[in-house]
C-alpha positions as CSV (number, residue, x, y, z in Angstrom):
1,M,106.4,142.2,70.7
2,R,110.2,142.2,71.2
3,I,111.4,142.8,74.7
4,G,114.9,143.9,75.6
5,L,115.5,142.1,79.0
6,L,118.3,143.8,81.0
7,T,119.9,141.5,83.5
8,E,122.8,141.8,85.9
9,G,124.7,138.8,84.5
10,G,125.3,135.8,86.7
11,A,122.7,136.8,89.3
12,P,119.9,138.5,87.3
13,C,117.8,139.5,90.3
14,A,117.0,138.6,93.9
15,T,118.7,135.6,95.5
16,G,116.9,132.4,96.4
17,D,114.2,130.9,94.3
18,T,113.0,134.3,93.1
19,G,116.3,134.6,91.3
20,A,115.0,132.4,88.5
21,W,111.9,134.5,87.9
22,W,113.0,136.0,84.6
23,Q,113.7,132.5,83.2
24,R,110.1,131.5,84.1
25,L,109.0,134.8,82.6
26,V,110.5,134.2,79.1
27,R,109.2,130.7,79.0
28,G,105.8,131.6,80.2
29,L,105.4,134.5,77.7
30,A,106.5,132.5,74.7
31,P,104.5,134.6,72.1
32,H,106.9,137.4,72.8
33,D,110.5,137.6,71.7
34,F,113.1,138.3,74.3
35,D,116.7,139.7,73.8
36,L,118.9,139.2,76.9
37,Y,121.4,141.9,77.7
38,A,123.8,141.0,80.4
39,V,125.0,144.3,81.9
40,G,127.2,143.2,84.8
41,G,129.0,140.3,83.0
42,P,128.3,137.2,81.1
43,L,125.3,135.1,82.1
44,P,125.9,131.5,83.2
45,A,125.4,128.8,80.7
46,L,121.6,128.4,80.5
47,P,119.4,126.5,78.1
48,L,117.4,129.3,76.5
49,P,113.9,128.8,75.0
50,P,113.4,129.4,71.2
51,N,111.9,132.8,71.8
52,T,115.0,134.1,73.6
53,R,118.5,135.1,72.3
54,L,121.5,136.4,74.2
55,V,122.9,139.7,72.8
56,P,126.7,139.8,73.2
57,A,128.5,142.9,74.4
58,V,131.5,143.8,72.2
59,G,133.6,146.8,71.6
60,E,135.3,149.2,74.1
61,G,133.9,149.2,77.6
62,A,132.1,145.8,77.3
63,P,131.6,144.3,80.7
64,A,133.6,141.1,79.9
65,A,135.8,142.6,77.2
66,A,139.4,143.9,77.2
67,P,140.8,145.3,80.5
68,P,140.4,149.0,81.1
69,E,144.0,149.8,80.1
70,R,143.2,148.8,76.5
71,A,139.7,150.2,76.4
72,G,138.8,153.8,75.5
73,R,142.3,155.1,74.6
74,R,140.8,157.3,71.8
75,A,142.0,160.9,72.2
76,Y,139.3,163.6,72.0
77,G,139.6,166.7,69.9
78,R,138.9,170.2,71.3
79,R,135.2,170.0,70.8
80,D,134.8,166.6,72.4
81,R,137.0,167.6,75.3
82,R,134.7,170.5,75.9
83,R,131.6,168.3,75.7
84,F,133.1,165.8,78.2
85,A,134.1,168.6,80.6
86,E,130.6,170.1,80.6
87,G,128.9,166.7,81.0
88,F,131.2,165.4,83.7
89,R,131.1,168.8,85.6
90,S,127.3,168.6,85.7
91,L,127.3,164.9,86.8
92,A,129.9,165.5,89.5
93,A,127.9,168.6,90.8
94,G,124.8,166.4,91.1
95,L,126.7,163.9,93.1
96,T,128.5,166.2,95.5
97,A,125.9,168.9,96.1
98,E,124.4,169.0,99.6
99,T,120.7,169.1,99.6
100,T,119.3,172.2,101.2
101,P,116.4,171.4,103.6
102,G,113.1,172.5,102.2
103,T,114.3,172.6,98.6
104,G,114.0,168.9,97.7
105,E,116.4,167.0,95.5
106,D,115.2,168.4,92.2
107,E,118.2,170.6,91.4
108,P,121.1,168.1,92.1
109,A,119.1,165.3,90.6
110,R,118.5,167.4,87.4
111,A,122.2,168.2,87.2
112,F,123.2,164.5,87.5
113,A,120.6,163.6,84.8
114,D,121.8,166.3,82.5
115,G,125.5,165.2,82.9
116,L,124.6,161.5,82.4
117,G,122.7,162.3,79.2
118,A,125.6,164.5,77.9
119,L,128.1,161.7,78.5
120,A,125.8,159.2,76.8
121,D,125.5,161.4,73.7
122,L,129.3,161.8,73.7
123,A,129.9,158.1,73.9
124,R,127.5,157.4,71.1
125,D,128.9,160.1,68.8
126,S,132.6,159.8,69.5
127,G,133.3,156.8,71.7
128,G,136.4,157.0,74.0
129,L,134.4,157.5,77.2
130,P,136.1,154.8,79.4
131,G,139.5,156.5,78.9
132,A,138.1,159.9,79.5
133,L,136.5,158.9,82.7
134,R,139.9,157.6,84.0
135,S,141.8,160.7,82.8
136,D,143.5,163.4,84.8
137,E,140.9,165.8,83.6
138,A,138.1,163.7,85.2
139,V,139.9,163.6,88.5
140,R,140.5,167.4,88.4
141,L,136.8,168.0,87.7
142,L,135.8,165.7,90.5
143,E,138.1,167.4,93.0
144,A,136.7,170.8,92.0
145,A,133.2,169.6,92.5
146,C,134.1,168.2,96.0
147,R,135.7,171.6,96.9
148,A,132.9,173.7,95.5
149,P,130.6,175.8,97.8
150,G,127.6,173.8,98.9
151,A,129.3,170.4,98.5
152,R,128.6,167.6,101.0
153,R,130.9,168.0,104.0
154,A,132.2,164.3,103.7
155,A,132.9,164.7,100.0
156,A,134.9,167.9,100.6
157,A,137.2,165.8,102.8
158,A,138.1,163.5,100.0
159,G,141.7,163.1,99.0
160,L,143.5,162.1,95.8
161,R,143.3,158.4,96.6
162,D,139.5,158.7,97.1
163,H,139.1,160.6,93.8
164,L,141.1,158.0,91.9
165,A,139.2,155.1,93.5
166,F,135.9,156.8,92.7
167,A,136.8,157.5,89.1
168,D,137.7,153.9,88.7
169,H,134.3,152.8,90.1
170,L,132.4,155.4,88.1
171,E,134.0,154.1,84.8
172,R,132.9,150.6,85.6
173,V,129.3,151.7,86.5
174,L,129.0,153.8,83.4
175,R,130.5,151.2,81.1
176,P,127.1,150.4,79.6
177,L,127.1,153.8,78.0
178,S,130.0,152.6,75.7
179,L,128.4,149.4,74.5
180,D,127.3,148.8,70.9
181,W,123.7,148.1,71.8
182,Y,122.2,151.4,70.7
183,D,121.3,151.0,67.1
184,E,118.3,149.8,65.1
185,T,119.4,146.2,65.2
186,A,119.7,145.9,69.0
187,L,117.8,148.0,71.6
188,G,116.5,150.2,68.8
189,A,114.5,147.2,67.6
190,A,112.9,146.6,71.0
191,D,109.3,147.5,71.7
192,L,110.0,147.6,75.4
193,C,113.0,147.5,77.8
194,H,112.4,145.4,80.9
195,A,115.2,145.8,83.6
196,T,115.5,143.2,86.3
197,A,116.8,145.8,88.8
198,G,117.2,149.5,89.1
199,G,120.4,151.5,89.0
200,P,123.3,150.4,86.7
201,V,121.4,147.4,85.3
202,A,118.7,149.8,83.9
203,L,121.2,152.2,82.3
204,P,120.8,150.7,78.8
205,G,117.0,151.1,79.2
206,L,117.5,154.8,80.0
207,L,119.6,155.2,76.9
208,A,117.0,153.3,74.7
209,K,114.4,155.8,76.0
210,R,116.7,158.7,75.3
211,F,117.7,157.6,71.8
212,F,114.6,155.8,70.6
213,G,111.7,156.7,72.9
214,T,111.5,153.0,74.0
215,P,109.4,152.6,77.2
216,L,111.3,151.3,80.3
217,L,109.8,148.8,82.8
218,V,111.8,148.2,86.0
219,T,111.2,145.2,88.2
220,E,112.8,144.9,91.6
221,Y,112.3,142.0,94.0
222,G,115.1,143.3,96.2
223,V,116.4,146.8,96.7
224,G,119.8,147.1,95.0
225,L,120.5,150.5,96.6
226,R,119.9,149.1,100.1
227,S,122.2,146.2,99.4
228,H,124.9,148.6,98.4
229,Y,124.5,150.6,101.6
230,L,124.7,147.3,103.6
231,D,127.7,145.9,101.6
232,A,130.3,144.7,104.1
233,G,132.9,145.0,101.3
234,T,132.9,148.8,101.6
235,A,133.8,148.8,105.3
236,D,137.5,149.4,104.6
237,R,136.9,152.4,102.4
238,S,137.2,156.0,103.7
239,T,134.1,158.0,104.7
240,P,134.5,160.4,101.8
241,L,134.7,157.6,99.3
242,R,131.7,155.8,100.8
243,T,129.8,159.1,100.6
244,L,130.6,159.5,96.9
245,L,129.7,155.9,96.1
246,A,126.4,156.2,98.0
247,A,125.6,159.4,96.2
248,L,126.4,157.8,92.8
249,H,124.2,154.7,93.3
250,G,121.4,156.8,94.9
251,R,121.3,159.3,92.1
252,L,121.4,156.5,89.5
253,A,118.6,154.6,91.2
254,G,116.5,157.8,91.5
255,E,117.0,158.6,87.8
256,T,115.9,155.1,86.9
257,Y,112.8,155.4,89.0
258,R,111.8,158.8,87.6
259,E,112.3,157.8,84.0
260,A,110.7,154.4,84.0
261,A,107.2,154.2,82.5
262,L,106.3,151.7,85.2
263,L,107.9,150.2,88.3
264,T,106.9,146.8,89.5
265,P,108.4,146.2,93.0
266,G,107.9,142.7,94.4
267,N,106.6,144.0,97.8
268,A,105.7,147.1,99.7
269,H,109.1,147.3,101.3
270,A,110.8,147.8,97.9
271,R,108.0,150.1,96.9
272,R,108.7,152.5,99.8
273,W,112.3,152.7,98.8
274,Q,111.4,153.6,95.2
275,E,108.9,156.3,96.2
276,R,111.3,157.8,98.6
277,L,113.9,158.1,95.8
278,G,111.5,159.9,93.5
279,A,109.2,157.4,91.9
280,A,105.7,158.7,91.3
281,R,103.0,156.7,93.1
282,D,100.9,156.4,90.0
283,R,103.7,154.6,88.1
284,V,104.4,152.0,90.8
285,R,102.5,148.7,90.8
286,T,103.4,145.9,93.2
287,V,103.8,142.5,91.4
288,H,104.6,139.7,93.8
289,P,107.3,137.2,92.6
290,G,105.9,134.1,91.0
291,M,107.2,130.9,92.7
292,P,106.5,127.3,91.6
293,A,103.8,125.8,93.9
294,E,103.4,122.4,92.2
295,R,106.4,120.8,93.9
296,F,104.8,121.5,97.3
297,A,101.3,120.3,96.5
298,E,101.6,116.9,98.0
299,V,103.0,118.2,101.3
300,G,100.4,121.0,101.5
301,E,97.5,118.7,100.9
302,D,98.6,116.1,103.5
303,E,97.0,117.3,106.7
304,E,98.6,114.5,108.7
305,S,102.2,115.4,107.8
306,G,104.5,117.1,110.3
307,E,106.2,116.1,113.5
308,P,104.3,117.7,116.5
309,G,107.4,118.8,118.3
310,T,109.7,119.8,115.5
311,L,110.7,123.4,114.6
312,V,112.4,124.1,111.3
313,W,114.6,126.9,110.1
314,I,115.8,126.9,106.5
315,G,117.9,129.4,104.6
316,R,121.5,130.6,104.0
317,V,123.5,130.7,107.2
318,E,124.7,134.3,107.7
319,P,124.7,136.9,110.5
320,A,121.6,138.7,109.1
321,K,119.5,135.5,109.8
322,D,120.3,135.9,113.6
323,L,120.5,132.2,114.4
324,V,122.0,133.3,117.7
325,S,118.7,134.7,118.9
326,L,117.0,131.6,117.5
327,L,119.2,129.3,119.6
328,H,118.6,131.3,122.8
329,A,114.8,131.3,122.1
330,F,114.9,127.5,121.6
331,A,116.8,127.1,124.8
332,E,114.0,128.9,126.7
333,L,111.4,127.0,124.8
334,R,112.9,123.6,125.5
335,A,113.1,124.4,129.2
336,R,109.3,125.0,129.2
337,R,108.5,122.1,126.7
338,P,111.0,119.3,126.9
339,G,111.2,117.0,123.8
340,T,111.0,119.8,121.3
341,R,113.5,119.6,118.4
342,L,115.0,122.3,116.2
343,R,116.3,121.5,112.7
344,I,118.6,124.2,111.2
345,V,118.8,123.4,107.5
346,S,121.4,125.5,105.5
347,V,121.0,126.1,101.8
348,P,124.4,125.9,100.0
349,A,125.7,129.3,98.9
350,E,125.5,130.1,95.2
351,Q,128.5,131.0,93.1
352,G,129.7,134.5,94.0
353,E,128.0,134.6,97.4
354,A,129.9,134.7,100.7
355,D,130.3,131.4,102.4
356,H,129.8,132.1,106.1
357,C,131.4,128.9,107.5
358,G,132.7,130.9,110.5
359,Y,129.2,131.9,111.5
360,L,127.9,128.4,111.2
361,A,130.8,127.2,113.5
362,Q,129.9,130.0,115.9
363,C,126.3,128.9,116.0
364,A,127.2,125.2,116.5
365,A,129.5,126.1,119.4
366,L,126.7,128.2,121.0
367,A,124.3,125.2,120.6
368,A,126.9,123.0,122.4
369,Q,127.1,125.5,125.3
370,L,123.3,125.8,125.6
371,F,122.7,122.1,125.6
372,P,125.9,120.6,127.1
373,D,124.3,117.5,128.5
374,E,122.9,116.5,125.1
375,A,126.1,117.1,123.2
376,A,124.6,119.1,120.3
377,G,127.3,119.5,117.7
378,A,127.8,120.8,114.2
379,H,126.3,117.7,112.6
380,A,124.2,116.4,115.5
381,V,121.1,114.4,114.6
382,G,118.8,111.9,116.2
383,E,118.2,112.5,120.0
384,N,120.0,115.8,120.1
385,P,117.6,118.8,120.3
386,V,119.4,120.9,117.7
387,S,120.6,119.5,114.4
388,F,122.7,121.4,111.8
389,E,122.0,119.9,108.4
390,E,122.6,120.9,104.8
391,L,119.9,120.8,102.1
392,G,120.6,117.9,99.7
393,G,122.4,115.9,102.4
394,P,121.1,112.5,103.8
395,E,119.1,114.2,106.6
396,A,117.5,116.8,104.4
397,P,117.4,115.5,100.8
398,T,114.8,117.9,99.4
399,L,112.9,121.0,100.4
400,E,109.6,119.0,100.5
401,D,111.1,116.6,103.0
402,V,112.3,119.4,105.3
403,Y,108.9,121.2,105.3
404,A,107.0,117.9,105.7
405,S,108.8,117.3,109.1
406,A,107.9,120.7,110.5
407,A,105.2,121.6,113.0
408,V,106.2,125.2,112.9
409,V,108.6,127.0,110.4
410,I,110.7,129.8,111.9
411,L,112.2,132.9,110.3
412,S,114.5,134.8,112.7
413,S,116.1,137.4,110.5
414,T,117.1,140.9,111.3
415,V,117.2,141.9,107.6
416,E,115.1,140.5,104.8
417,G,113.8,141.5,101.4
418,F,111.2,139.0,100.1
419,P,112.0,135.7,102.0
420,A,111.3,132.8,99.6
421,S,111.4,130.2,102.4
422,L,108.4,131.8,104.0
423,V,106.3,131.5,100.9
424,E,107.5,127.9,100.5
425,A,106.3,127.1,104.0
426,M,102.9,128.6,103.2
427,F,102.6,126.5,100.1
428,C,103.2,123.5,102.4
429,A,100.4,124.7,104.7
430,R,102.8,125.2,107.6
431,A,102.2,127.6,110.5
432,T,105.0,130.1,110.7
433,V,106.6,132.4,113.3
434,S,108.6,135.2,111.8
435,T,110.4,138.4,112.8
436,D,108.9,141.7,111.6
437,V,111.4,142.6,108.9
438,G,111.3,143.4,105.2
439,A,108.1,142.1,103.4
440,V,107.3,139.5,106.1
441,V,104.0,141.1,107.3
442,E,102.9,141.7,103.7
443,I,103.6,138.0,102.8
444,I,102.0,136.6,106.0
445,G,98.9,138.7,105.9
446,G,97.6,137.4,109.3
447,T,98.2,133.7,108.5
448,G,101.2,133.4,110.9
449,L,102.7,134.9,114.1
450,V,105.0,137.9,113.8
451,V,107.4,139.0,116.6
452,P,110.0,141.8,116.9
453,P,113.5,141.0,115.7
454,R,116.3,140.3,118.2
455,N,113.8,139.2,120.9
456,P,114.4,135.6,121.9
457,R,111.6,135.7,124.6
458,A,108.9,136.8,122.1
459,L,110.1,134.2,119.6
460,A,110.0,131.4,122.2
461,D,106.5,132.5,123.4
462,A,105.1,132.5,119.8
463,C,106.5,129.0,119.0
464,L,105.2,127.6,122.3
465,A,101.7,129.0,121.7
466,L,101.5,127.1,118.4
467,L,103.0,123.9,119.7
468,R,100.5,123.8,122.5
469,D,97.5,124.4,120.1
470,P,97.5,121.9,117.2
471,G,94.1,123.1,116.0
472,R,95.4,126.7,115.7
473,R,98.4,125.4,113.8
474,H,96.4,123.6,111.2
475,R,94.0,126.6,110.8
476,L,96.8,129.0,110.2
477,G,98.6,126.6,107.9
478,A,95.5,126.1,105.7
479,A,94.9,129.9,105.5
480,A,98.6,130.4,104.7
481,R,98.4,127.9,101.8
482,A,95.3,129.5,100.4
483,R,96.9,133.0,100.5
484,A,100.1,131.8,98.9
485,L,98.2,130.0,96.1
486,E,96.2,133.2,95.4
487,L,99.1,135.7,95.4
488,F,102.5,134.1,94.9
489,T,102.3,131.6,92.1
490,V,104.0,131.7,88.7
491,D,100.7,131.9,86.9
492,Q,99.7,135.2,88.7
493,N,103.1,136.6,88.0
494,L,102.9,135.8,84.3
495,A,99.3,137.1,84.0
496,A,100.4,140.4,85.6
497,F,103.3,141.0,83.2
498,R,101.3,139.8,80.2
499,G,98.9,142.7,80.9
500,I,101.6,145.2,81.7
501,Y,103.5,144.6,78.5
502,L,100.4,145.2,76.4
503,E,99.4,148.2,78.5
504,L,102.8,149.9,78.1
505,L,103.0,149.2,74.4
506,S,99.5,150.6,73.8
507,H,100.6,153.9,75.4
508,A,103.9,154.1,73.5
509,P,104.0,156.1,70.3
510,A,104.2,154.1,67.1
511,R,107.7,154.1,65.6
512,H,108.9,153.3,62.1
513,R,112.2,151.4,62.2
514,A,114.7,151.5,59.3
515,G,114.4,148.6,57.1
516,S,110.8,147.7,58.0
517,D,107.8,148.0,55.8
518,V,106.2,151.4,55.4
519,P,103.5,151.8,58.1
520,F,100.0,151.0,56.9
521,A,101.3,149.8,53.5
522,H,99.3,146.5,54.0
523,P,95.8,146.2,55.4
524,A,95.3,144.2,58.5
525,E,93.6,141.5,56.5
526,A,96.9,140.7,54.8
527,H,98.2,139.1,58.0
528,L,95.2,136.7,58.3
529,P,95.0,133.3,56.7
530,G,92.9,133.0,53.6
531,S,92.2,135.2,50.6
532,W,90.5,138.5,51.1
533,A,90.8,139.9,47.6
534,P,88.6,139.0,44.6
535,K,90.2,136.4,42.3
536,A,91.6,137.8,39.1
537,V,89.4,137.1,36.0
538,P,91.4,135.3,33.2
539,A,91.8,137.5,30.0
540,G,89.1,136.9,27.4
541,T,86.6,135.3,29.7
542,G,84.7,138.6,30.3
543,A,83.6,139.9,33.6
544,P,81.6,137.7,35.9
545,D,77.8,138.2,36.1
546,A,76.6,140.8,38.5
């Protein structure tokens, strides 16, 4: 079958190793053909397998095309202006309406969906939507919706600057409506649309369903809406503007979840977000990310590896990882068990991600204060109790080397989605101590110790308990490896999506596409090797004997 794979462009899904899951998907499901649609911008240069092609976005409103000033300047006639006003008024009402307790979100959500569909139809019929969304008329309609009775209190306080900023953001979010992907040669030719996230990334899939009846599958290994709410880049925006932006992304995510034929969150944490935003439970199926286990096989099978007094933390150094609590916990632990060592191994930030050098310097300074007699520094190694290293450097050349040195692997975060480092530690048969955030409990499943976040004493007690009991460490590590190999490998992920693709296609109505053969014009035997028809009898030879 042909799959329209909708990606974010540049970072197609969750960060970390799970960010490459769609690349493993297209390679592992080679019998299927994949068309890649980069919604948020061009994909990085990647070697694509033979069954995959990248579909460019051209025309007005393309994510990487002409600047907005030159896009969508087409003037609407009277009829199209009326269509735009009706659609935008409905969409704005769905964004600004305050939900009345006890009535649910059905009415505002329906208004938003109706307005979104009307704008999509207008963009397909007449084009010109980017310019219309930035017009004075759009700003006036938005202002009227914010001032209407029943509007959210924060939205009613929005001023002209807020309306202009929101109109600019709305045009960029709705830019996929103006792309040239909605015909029989692009998404119209897809048997299934598979979005690597909800919200704006899944917009082309919503349109393919609206225009062609193509089923939509949405996979989320993180929660994009939650990331938007936590985005530090919105801190300098006014409260009314943040309210409008949150409403836009919330409504769009909810519409995606309601319209998808199936949702496949990567963990129960993401699943709860989807169900809260309107996803029906019978259309949600957890599919854990598939991660390559082979590279960790040697470490996991070596029962003698690991340094008895070494604790390892590995990940991206950022405030959400709460290394401050980890350092305080280690100070208490070392006071009770001298000779213990902590390796903090940072993973280099990917392109487009924030580089928290300031936080790393803060943690190094704290370590120097906590261990002044041992001179722990930003790059201390050897006899120092805390070492700050970088993956790929001389002290930590590979992930396998880092995990092989650990007696216990620690995760100290206050915020997490699906922590890949935890699964990697399980592949390596390492006992773990983790904070109870995100999908941690679901991943661990009783094969490691879990403590409350921001609690250095509990973190120190758990690490000390494992360091004092080698037998328990080895039992937990073996159980963790068995669990990871059962649930989190690439093979199980591919098997799950192989079955889901066939299931969704079997439930979708058959469609005849323009330019294809007439349905049932050829029997099924015509597609099998060999000859299924009797050979023609040469003229004059007579019929064969009965």
